[in-house]
C-alpha angles and dihedrals in degrees: 000000000000091000091055091050092049091051091048090054097039098052097062090041091053090047090056091047091049091050091048090050090050091048093051099040105034101033106029100034103034100032110029099033092042091051090050098041099042099068092041091053091045091054094045092049094043092246098310103103139083096034091198114087126248093270097028104085105158092213092229119122097233120147095268095051092044092053092048092050093047091049089050090050093049093048091048093048091046091051092049091047091049092047091051092053093043094050097037 
């Protein structure tokens, strides 16, 4: 009886956690950070890297993708930091 109740409560909770994980990983990391980091890396490498196109992220964490995502994260954090100091 208690096990059935725990499963009934845990399933919707796990569904919410799974959706939140998807939202953070798939959308924020692979879409937003890739869109921000891709043009910055293209400019800094004079159009050579990344070799994947704007919408062609291979979704593998190889070195090139990792650098693009980290550059995107740094640019996003820098923009938020600058916005905070400009507005505050």
